[in-house]
C-alpha positions in Angstrom: 82.8 91.2 103.1 83.6 88.6 105.4 86.4 90.0 107.6 86.1 86.6 109.7 89.6 84.4 109.6 88.2 81.0 109.8 89.5 79.3 112.6 91.7 82.0 113.4 92.5 83.3 117.5 93.2 86.7 118.3 96.4 87.1 119.6 98.7 90.4 120.7 101.9 90.5 121.1 104.6 93.0 121.3 102.5 95.9 121.0 100.9 94.2 117.8 97.1 92.5 117.4 97.8 89.7 115.3 94.7 88.3 113.5 95.6 85.2 114.2 98.3 82.5 115.8 100.9 81.9 112.8 100.7 85.1 112.2 102.3 85.7 115.2 104.7 83.0 114.8 105.9 84.1 111.4 106.2 87.5 112.8 108.4 85.8 115.6 110.6 83.4 112.4 111.3 87.4 111.3 112.5 88.7 114.2 114.3 85.5 114.9 116.3 86.5 112.0 116.9 89.8 112.4 114.0 91.5 110.1 112.3 94.1 111.7 108.6 93.7 109.6 105.9 96.5 109.3 102.5 94.8 110.3 99.6 95.0 108.4 100.5 98.8 105.9 97.7 99.7 103.6 97.6 99.9 99.9 94.6 101.2 97.9 94.3 98.6 95.1 91.4 99.9 93.7 91.3 104.0 93.7 87.4 105.1 94.8 85.0 106.5 92.4 82.1 108.9 91.9 79.6 106.7 89.7 77.5 108.8 87.0 76.5 104.9 85.7 72.8 104.0 86.5 72.2 101.0 87.6 69.0 98.5 88.9 69.2 97.5 92.0 66.5 94.9 93.5 65.9 96.3 96.7 65.3 100.2 95.5 64.8 103.7 97.7 61.3 104.6 98.2 60.2 107.3 96.1 59.5 109.3 98.9 62.8 108.7 100.6 65.6 110.8 99.2 69.4 110.2 99.7 71.7 113.1 98.9 73.3 112.1 96.2 71.1 109.1 94.6 68.4 110.1 92.0 65.8 107.8 91.4 65.3 106.9 87.6 62.1 104.5 87.9 61.2 102.1 90.6 64.5 100.2 90.9 67.3 102.2 88.6 69.0 105.1 90.4 71.7 106.7 90.2 73.7 106.5 93.3 76.4 109.2 92.8 77.7 109.4 96.3 81.8 108.2 96.2 82.0 104.5 96.0 85.4 104.1 98.6 89.1 102.9 97.7 89.1 99.3 98.0 91.9 98.7 100.6 94.4 95.7 101.0 96.7 94.9 104.1 99.9 92.4 103.4 100.6 90.9 106.8 104.1 92.2 106.5 106.3 93.9 104.7 110.6 93.9 104.6 113.4 95.2 102.6 116.7 93.1 102.2 119.1 94.3 100.4 116.9 95.2 97.1 114.7 93.0 97.7 111.2 94.8 98.7 109.2 91.7 100.5 106.2 91.6 100.7 103.9 88.9 103.3 100.8 87.5 103.3 99.9 84.5 106.0 96.4 82.2 104.8 95.7 80.0 106.9 92.2 79.8 104.9 91.0 82.2 102.1 87.8 84.0 102.7 85.0 85.4 99.8 87.4 88.1 98.9 90.8 87.5 99.6 91.7 85.5 96.0 90.5 88.9 94.5 92.3 91.3 96.8 95.8 88.9 95.8 95.1 89.6 92.5 94.7 92.7 92.3 97.7 93.7 94.7 99.8 92.0 92.6 99.0 94.0 89.5 100.3 96.9 91.8 103.3 94.7 92.5 103.9 94.9 88.3 103.4 98.9 88.5 106.1 99.4 91.2 108.3 96.6 89.5 108.4 98.4 86.3 108.6 101.9 87.7 111.7 101.0 90.1 113.2 98.6 88.5 116.3 98.8 90.9 114.2 97.0 93.4 113.3 93.2 93.4 109.6 93.2 94.5 108.5 89.6 96.0 104.9 89.1 97.0 104.6 85.9 99.4 101.7 83.5 100.7 102.3 81.5 102.8 100.5 78.9 104.8 102.9 77.4 107.4 106.3 78.4 109.5 107.6 76.3 106.9 106.9 78.3 103.7 107.9 81.5 105.1 111.5 79.8 106.3 111.2 78.6 102.8 111.3 81.5 101.2 113.8 83.1 103.7 116.2 80.5 102.3 115.3 81.9 98.9 116.5 85.6 98.9 119.8 84.9 100.7 120.6 82.5 98.0 119.2 85.0 95.3 121.3 88.1 97.0 124.5 86.8 97.6 124.9 87.5 101.0 124.9 85.8 103.9 122.0 83.3 105.1 119.8 84.6 108.4 
C-alpha cells in the first residue's frame, strides 16, 4: 500500500498534523466559514475476517518453519487462518451543516489504493443514507480550494440558509 502522497509536504497548524499544504488550506477555508471540521476520522470500509480457504502463494513458507495459524498444505499452498485486519479509510474532513453530513477528501493525486478506498467508502455512505434518511450525506473529493468553495456554495443554496 502506498502511503506516500505525491509531491505533498506535511505541515502542522493549530495542533493538527496535515499531510499536505492543500489539506491545511482547505481546513483554513472551513474555519473561516465558521465550520469546525473533524480531521481524519477512521471508518472501517471492509471488516476483517479469519480466512479458511487455502491459497497459492509464490513465496511459500519453508516446510520446517511453522507459524501459529498457518497450515502448509503443499509446497506453495497454505491456509493462513490469522486474522486479516479491517481495511480503514480516513476522509480528511467531516462536518455537519443543518441536516447535511459532509465528508471531504482533499486529493492532489490518487495513489495506488485511493480509488478503491473511495469506492468502498461511498458504498458505506449509501448504507448510512438508507439507515438515516433524516440526513443528507454528501462526499466531496476536491483537488483545490476553489473546488471546496464551490461545494460549500452548493450546500448553502440547497439548505435554504444564509451562505457562508
